[in-house]
C-alpha positions in Angstrom: -13.2 11.7 9.3 -10.4 14.0 10.6 -10.3 12.3 14.0 -9.7 8.8 12.5 -7.1 10.2 10.1 -5.0 11.7 12.9 -5.4 8.5 14.9 -3.9 6.4 12.1 -1.1 8.8 11.3 0.0 9.1 14.9 1.8 12.3 14.0 4.9 13.4 15.9 7.2 16.4 16.0 9.4 17.0 13.0 7.6 14.6 10.8 6.7 15.5 7.1 3.3 14.8 5.5 1.6 15.3 2.2 -2.1 16.3 2.0 -2.8 15.4 -1.6 -6.3 16.9 -1.5 -6.1 20.0 0.7 -9.7 21.2 0.0 -10.7 23.5 2.8 -7.8 22.3 4.9 -9.6 20.5 7.7 -7.3 17.4 7.7 -4.2 19.5 7.4 -5.2 21.7 10.3 -5.9 18.6 12.5 -2.5 17.2 11.7 -0.7 20.5 12.4 -2.4 20.9 15.8 -1.8 17.3 16.7 1.9 17.4 16.0 3.6 20.7 16.7 6.7 21.1 14.6 5.5 18.9 11.8 5.4 20.1 8.2 2.7 19.4 5.6 2.9 19.7 1.8 -0.6 21.0 0.9 -1.5 20.0 -2.7 -4.7 20.8 -4.6 -5.6 21.3 -8.2 -8.3 23.8 -7.3 -7.1 27.5 -7.3 -9.5 28.4 -4.5 -8.2 25.5 -2.3 -4.6 26.7 -3.1 -5.5 30.2 -1.9 -6.8 28.7 1.3 -3.6 26.7 1.7 -1.5 29.9 1.2 -3.6 31.6 4.0 -2.9 28.6 6.3 0.8 28.8 5.5 0.7 32.4 6.9 -1.1 31.1 10.0 1.5 28.3 10.5 4.8 29.9 9.3 7.3 27.4 7.9 5.0 24.4 8.4 2.7 24.5 5.3 4.0 24.2 1.8 1.1 25.1 -0.6 1.3 23.6 -4.1 -1.2 24.1 -7.0 -1.6 21.1 -9.3 -2.8 17.6 -9.9 -1.3 14.3 -8.5 0.5 13.9 -11.8 2.1 17.3 -11.5 3.4 16.7 -8.0 6.9 15.4 -9.0 7.6 18.6 -11.0 6.1 20.8 -8.2 8.3 19.2 -5.5 11.4 19.9 -7.6 10.6 23.6 -7.1 10.8 23.4 -3.3 14.2 22.8 -1.8 14.5 19.8 0.4 11.2 18.2 -0.6 12.1 16.5 -3.8 13.2 13.2 -2.1 11.9 9.7 -2.5 11.2 7.6 0.6 11.2 10.9 2.6 7.6 11.4 3.9 6.1 10.0 7.1 2.5 10.1 5.9 0.3 10.8 2.8 -3.4 11.5 2.8 -5.9 11.3 0.0 -9.5 12.6 0.3 -10.9 11.8 -3.1 -13.8 13.3 -5.0 -15.3 16.9 -4.9 -15.0 19.1 -1.9 -18.0 20.8 -0.3 -16.8 24.1 -1.7 -17.0 22.9 -5.2 -20.5 21.5 -4.7 -21.8 24.6 -3.0 -20.7 27.0 -5.7 -23.2 26.9 -8.5 -20.8 28.4 -11.1 -18.6 25.3 -10.8 -21.2 23.1 -12.4 -20.9 20.1 -10.0 -24.3 20.2 -8.3 -27.6 19.0 -9.5 -29.5 21.1 -7.0 -27.8 24.4 -7.9 -28.3 25.6 -11.5 -25.1 26.9 -13.1 -22.8 26.6 -16.1 -22.1 22.9 -17.0 -18.4 23.2 -16.2 -17.2 20.5 -13.7 -13.4 21.4 -14.1 -11.7 21.0 -10.7 -8.8 23.1 -12.1 -11.3 25.9 -13.0 -9.5 28.1 -15.6 -6.0 27.1 -14.7 -5.7 24.8 -17.7 -7.1 26.7 -20.7 -7.1 23.7 -23.0 -9.2 21.5 -20.7 -12.7 20.9 -21.9 -15.7 21.5 -19.7 -18.6 19.1 -19.4 -20.6 21.3 -21.8 -17.8 21.2 -24.4 -17.7 17.4 -24.2 -21.5 17.0 -24.5 -21.4 19.3 -27.5 -18.9 17.1 -29.4 -19.0 13.6 -28.2 -20.4 10.7 -30.2 -23.2 8.6 -28.8 -21.2 5.3 -28.4 -18.4 7.1 -26.5 -21.0 8.8 -24.2 -22.6 5.4 -23.5 -19.2 4.0 -22.5 -18.5 7.0 -20.2 -21.9 6.7 -18.5 -21.6 3.0 -18.1 -18.0 2.8 -16.9 -17.6 5.9 -14.8 -21.2 6.3 -13.7 -22.1 2.6 -13.4 -25.4 3.7 -15.1 -27.6 0.8 -16.3 -29.6 3.1 -18.5 -26.5 4.5 -20.3 -27.8 3.9 -23.8 -31.1 5.6 -23.2 -29.6 8.6 -21.5 -26.9 9.0 -24.2 -29.5 8.9 -26.9 -31.6 11.5 -25.2 -28.6 13.8 -24.7 -27.5 13.5 -28.4 -31.1 14.0 -29.6 -31.5 17.1 -27.5 -28.2 18.5 -28.8 -29.2 18.1 -32.4 -32.9 19.0 -32.1 -33.0 21.7 -29.4 -29.7 23.4 -28.5 -26.3 22.9 -26.9 -26.6 21.7 -23.3 -25.0 24.5 -21.2 -26.4 24.3 -17.7 -26.7 21.8 -14.9 -30.4 22.3 -14.8 -30.7 21.5 -18.6 -28.8 18.3 -18.2 -30.6 17.1 -15.1 -33.9 17.9 -16.8 -33.0 15.9 -20.0 -32.0 12.8 -17.9 -35.1 13.1 -15.6 -37.4 13.3 -18.6 -35.7 10.5 -20.4 -36.0 8.1 -17.4 -39.5 9.2 -16.7 -40.7 7.5 -19.9 -40.9 3.7 -20.4 -39.7 2.0 -23.6 -43.0 2.6 -25.4 -43.2 6.3 -24.4 -46.0 5.7 -21.9 -46.2 6.0 -18.1 -43.3 6.6 -15.7 -40.4 4.2 -15.5 -38.2 5.9 -13.0 -40.0 8.3 -10.7 -37.1 8.2 -8.3 -34.0 6.2 -7.5 -32.2 4.9 -4.5 -28.4 4.7 -4.1 -26.5 1.6 -2.8 -27.4 2.5 0.8 -31.1 2.7 -0.1 -31.2 6.5 0.1 -33.3 8.6 -2.3 -31.1 10.1 -5.1 -31.8 12.2 -8.1 -32.0 10.2 -11.3 -29.2 12.2 -12.9 -26.7 11.6 -10.1 -24.8 8.9 -11.9 -24.7 10.9 -15.1 -23.2 13.9 -13.3 -20.7 11.6 -11.6 -19.6 10.0 -14.8 -19.0 13.3 -16.6 -17.1 14.8 -13.6 -14.8 11.8 -13.5 -14.2 12.0 -17.3 -13.7 15.8 -17.4 -11.1 15.6 -14.6 -9.5 12.3 -15.6 -10.0 11.3 -11.9 -9.4 7.6 -12.0 -6.0 7.9 -13.8 -5.0 10.6 -11.4 -5.9 8.4 -8.4 -3.9 5.5 -9.9 -0.9 7.8 -10.4 -1.3 9.2 -6.9 -1.1 5.7 -5.4 2.1 5.0 -7.4 3.6 8.2 -6.1 2.7 7.3 -2.5 4.6 4.1 -2.9 7.8 6.0 -4.0 7.5 9.0 -1.6 6.7 7.3 1.7 9.6 6.0 3.8 9.5 2.5 5.2 6.9 2.5 8.0 5.2 5.6 6.6 1.4 5.7 6.7 -1.1 6.1 3.9 -4.7 7.1 4.6 -7.3 7.2 1.8 -10.9 8.4 1.9 -13.0 7.4 -1.1 -16.6 8.2 -1.8 -17.6 5.6 -4.4 -16.6 2.1 -5.5 -14.5 3.1 -8.5 -12.1 5.2 -6.3 -12.0 2.6 -3.5 -11.4 -0.3 -5.9 -8.2 1.4 -7.3 -6.9 1.9 -3.7 -7.7 -1.6 -2.7 -6.0 -3.1 -5.7 -2.8 -1.2 -5.0 -2.8 -2.1 -1.3 -3.3 -5.8 -2.0 -0.7 -5.9 -4.8 -3.0 -6.4 -7.7 -1.1 -4.1 -10.0 0.4 -4.6 -13.4 2.9 -2.1 -14.7 1.8 0.4 -12.0 -1.8 0.2 -13.1 -4.5 -1.3 -10.9 -5.8 -4.5 -12.3 -9.5 -5.1 -12.7 -9.2 -8.6 -11.4 -6.6 -10.3 -9.1 -3.5 -11.2 -11.0 -4.0 -15.0 -10.4 -7.2 -14.8 -12.5 -5.9 -12.8 -15.4 -5.2 -15.8 -17.7 -5.4 -19.5 -16.9 -3.2 -20.1 -20.0 -0.1 -18.5 -18.5 2.2 -20.6 -16.3 4.8 -19.0 -14.0 7.1 -20.4 -11.4 5.7 -20.1 -7.9 8.5 -17.8 -6.8 7.8 -15.5 -9.7 4.1 -15.3 -9.0 4.7 -14.6 -5.3 7.1 -11.8 -6.2 4.7 -10.3 -8.7 1.8 -10.3 -6.1 3.9 -9.2 -3.1 2.2 -6.0 -1.9 4.2 -2.9 -0.8 1.6 -2.3 1.9 0.3 -3.7 5.2 -3.2 -2.6 5.8 -3.8 -1.2 9.3 -7.6 -1.6 9.4 -8.7 -5.0 8.1 -12.0 -3.7 7.0 -12.9 -0.4 5.4 -14.0 2.3 8.0 -17.1 4.4 7.6 -18.2 7.6 9.4 -20.0 7.4 12.7 -23.7 8.3 13.0 -22.9 11.5 14.7 -20.5 12.6 11.9 -23.1 11.8 9.3 -25.7 13.8 11.2 -23.3 16.7 11.3 -22.1 16.4 7.7 -24.5 14.3 5.6 -22.1 14.4 2.6 -19.7 12.1 4.6 -22.2 9.2 4.6 -20.5 7.5 1.6 -17.0 7.9 2.9 -14.7 4.8 3.1 -11.4 5.1 4.9 -8.5 2.8 4.4 -5.1 3.0 6.2 -1.9 1.2 5.4 1.8 1.1 6.3 4.6 1.3 3.6 6.7 -1.9 3.8 10.4 -1.9 3.1 
């Protein structure tokens, strides 16, 4: 959704932006070409994406500042670049959450169900030696904890059944080390009904009624857990509030409801101690009584949403890039 992104930012000369999820650099390139003289901080936690950002920095001398790290590492990274460690300094910040196509297309990264490879799923690759891979987690995790991960991060209704099958396979067969092994265990588990008889889940459909592999939610849950994605997204939204100048633009592109909910909570002011609330603040507890002025101040958002409703890709863009079909774009302006 590069066209929509540029439209919302309305980039001009000499402005400064942050692309928090550089990826292959499509959005950054569109902004650079739309606003000659602008500068973009290109952040990504993936070493491959960082290398591409460095190559783009050579293509656009002095206009791209490549940084390698997570959202939570950005403050420290900005302190290493003269003139960029400043609050309320940036004209626009862009988030394009989730995995990039590069990560899905490379079997050795372990993100894809359709491509067999090591069960890794670390967006940082080997940059953080102490970070556990998905295979490491499945080799050690207790069943109740796995159930919670699948239920919360994957919104998987059959979380208990899948967790039991994974733990049983680990103890009775071998350590689960490849994407094909995990997908096969989940598929076999859900192909059996409660009595062990005929098929229970021959196929599934996603929220848009499209056919999906039965292990899709399991892979999503593990990926989010391995990379601590939701906490990083929440921290990134807090950073955006501090880094954007008054009138600065924020554009977010989310690919599932967990990401979009965090963004929506921040934009509407439903935040407690810089953490997105699961429910609107006025419903947290009916036993608490606050003065009207206090409640209004607590719930006063720092943002004014540009688009009243979430935007989705056009039919032509989905036809050209099927992976964009789940994208949800939100845009907002930083208030004073």
